[in-house]
C-alpha positions in Angstrom: 0.0 0.0 0.0 1.2 3.4 -0.8 1.8 5.9 2.1 -0.6 8.4 0.3 -3.4 5.8 0.3 -2.9 5.1 4.0 -2.9 8.8 4.8 -6.1 9.4 2.8 -7.8 6.4 4.5 -6.8 7.7 8.0 -8.1 11.2 7.2 -11.4 9.9 5.9 -11.9 7.7 9.0 -11.2 10.7 11.3 -13.5 13.0 9.3 -16.2 10.3 9.3 -16.0 9.8 13.1 -16.1 13.6 13.7 -19.1 14.0 11.5 -20.9 11.2 13.2 -20.2 12.7 16.6 -21.4 16.2 15.6 -24.5 15.1 13.7 -25.4 12.2 16.1 -25.8 14.6 19.1 -28.6 16.7 20.3 -29.0 19.5 22.9 -30.4 17.2 25.6 -27.6 14.7 25.3 -25.0 17.5 25.5 -26.7 19.1 28.5 -27.0 15.7 30.3 -23.3 15.1 29.7 -22.4 18.5 31.0 -24.6 18.1 34.2 -22.8 14.9 35.3 -21.1 15.7 38.6 -23.5 18.5 39.3 -25.5 16.8 42.1 -27.7 19.8 42.7 -29.1 19.5 39.1 -30.1 15.8 39.2 -33.8 16.5 39.1 -33.8 18.7 36.1 -31.5 16.1 34.4 -34.2 13.5 35.1 -36.9 15.7 33.6 -34.8 16.5 30.6 -34.3 12.8 30.0 -38.0 12.1 30.3 -38.9 14.8 27.7 -35.9 14.1 25.5 -37.8 13.4 22.2 -40.1 16.5 22.5 -37.2 18.7 23.4 -34.9 17.4 20.6 -37.7 18.1 18.1 -38.4 21.6 19.5 -34.7 22.5 20.0 -32.7 21.3 17.0 -29.0 22.0 16.6 -29.3 22.9 13.0 -31.9 24.6 10.8 -31.7 25.3 7.1 -28.0 24.5 7.2 -27.4 27.0 10.0 -26.0 25.9 13.4 -28.1 26.9 16.3 -27.2 27.5 20.0 -29.1 27.8 23.2 -28.9 29.0 26.8 -30.5 26.7 29.4 -31.4 28.1 32.8 -31.3 24.9 34.9 -33.3 24.9 38.2 -31.7 23.2 41.2 -33.3 20.2 42.9 -34.1 22.5 45.8 -35.9 24.9 43.4 -38.2 22.0 42.4 -38.8 20.9 45.9 -39.6 24.4 47.0 -42.3 24.9 44.3 -44.1 21.6 44.4 -46.1 19.9 47.2 -44.2 17.0 48.7 -47.2 15.0 49.9 -48.7 14.1 46.5 -47.7 13.1 43.0 -45.0 14.9 41.1 -46.9 17.1 38.6 -44.0 17.0 36.2 -43.9 13.2 36.2 -47.6 12.7 35.7 -48.1 15.4 33.0 -45.7 15.1 30.1 -47.0 18.1 28.3 -46.6 20.3 31.4 -43.1 19.0 32.0 -42.0 19.7 28.4 -43.7 23.2 28.4 -41.9 24.1 31.7 -38.5 22.9 30.4 -38.9 24.8 27.1 -39.5 28.0 29.2 -36.0 27.6 30.6 -34.3 27.7 27.1 -33.3 30.8 25.1 -32.7 30.2 21.5 -29.3 31.9 21.6 -26.1 31.7 23.6 -26.1 34.3 26.4 -22.8 35.2 27.9 -22.3 36.5 31.5 -21.7 40.0 30.1 -24.9 39.8 28.1 -26.7 39.0 31.3 -25.3 42.2 32.8 -26.6 44.3 29.9 -29.9 42.8 28.8 -33.3 43.7 30.3 -35.3 41.1 28.5 -34.7 37.8 26.8 -37.0 35.9 24.5 -37.3 32.3 25.6 -37.9 29.2 23.4 -41.6 29.4 24.2 -41.6 32.9 22.6 -42.4 34.6 26.0 -40.1 37.3 27.3 -38.1 36.8 30.5 -37.3 39.8 32.5 -33.7 40.2 33.5 -32.7 42.3 36.6 -29.9 42.6 39.0 -30.1 42.0 42.8 -29.2 45.4 44.4 -25.9 45.3 46.3 -24.8 42.0 44.7 -23.4 40.8 41.5 -26.3 38.4 41.0 -28.4 38.6 37.9 -32.1 37.6 38.1 -34.3 36.1 35.4 -38.1 35.9 36.1 -37.4 36.2 39.8 -34.9 33.4 39.7 -31.4 34.2 40.9 -28.7 33.1 38.3 -25.8 31.5 40.1 -22.3 32.7 39.2 -20.4 30.6 36.7 -21.7 29.0 33.6 -21.3 25.5 32.1 -20.2 25.7 28.5 -21.4 23.1 26.0 -19.1 21.8 23.3 -19.0 23.1 19.8 -20.5 26.5 20.9 -24.0 24.9 21.0 -24.9 26.4 24.3 -24.5 27.6 27.9 -26.1 26.4 31.1 -26.7 28.7 34.1 -28.0 27.4 37.4 -31.1 29.1 38.8 -32.9 28.9 42.2 -36.4 28.9 40.9 -38.6 27.0 38.4 -40.4 28.9 35.7 -43.9 27.5 36.5 -46.9 28.7 38.5 -48.6 27.2 41.5 -51.8 27.1 39.4 -50.1 24.9 36.7 -48.9 22.5 39.5 -52.4 22.3 41.1 -54.1 21.7 37.7 -51.7 18.9 36.8 -52.2 17.2 40.1 -56.0 17.6 40.0 -56.1 16.3 36.4 -54.0 13.3 37.4 -56.4 12.3 40.2 -59.4 12.9 38.0 -57.9 10.4 35.4 -56.8 8.1 38.2 -59.3 8.3 41.0 -58.2 5.1 42.7 -54.5 6.2 43.2 -54.9 8.1 46.4 -52.6 7.4 49.4 -53.7 4.5 51.6 -53.5 6.5 54.8 -55.9 9.1 53.4 -58.8 6.8 53.3 
């Protein structure tokens, strides 16, 4: 075999494996990889995994030949515990549509840097609603929709996105109540044994 043939074969193999890696990925997979080791984000990772198909369809990495990027505001496990009742079903586990809708609210369809957070007053989220950005007086904390953005960002590979940790979930108590009520209407015999 000629050295030129071997070199071409090696280059084609490397290029092929890189293309597979880039095109075989999706935003959820990359976020889940990035969240490994961040124990405070285990719950949002579980929800992302449960809504994977819907999120991948809603948040593609490429459109019309153009590469897309995102910013994900990831609520901590404590944020979820603080906003949902603990003595009943998890509304985000029993209502797939609500879970996906809530997760999409945490994405912006652009990369937002820390300096952008300092300058912007509003940010259009993936659900097309505006999120209000403010600063906590006397601190260096930025706030999005009343959720404090923790310092430091997690960068995703290939410039596809940034993750910020937040201390609040972008959902209302009414949405939580409706999801729980709807679950028990559909499943009337799933109450807790000690409740009767």
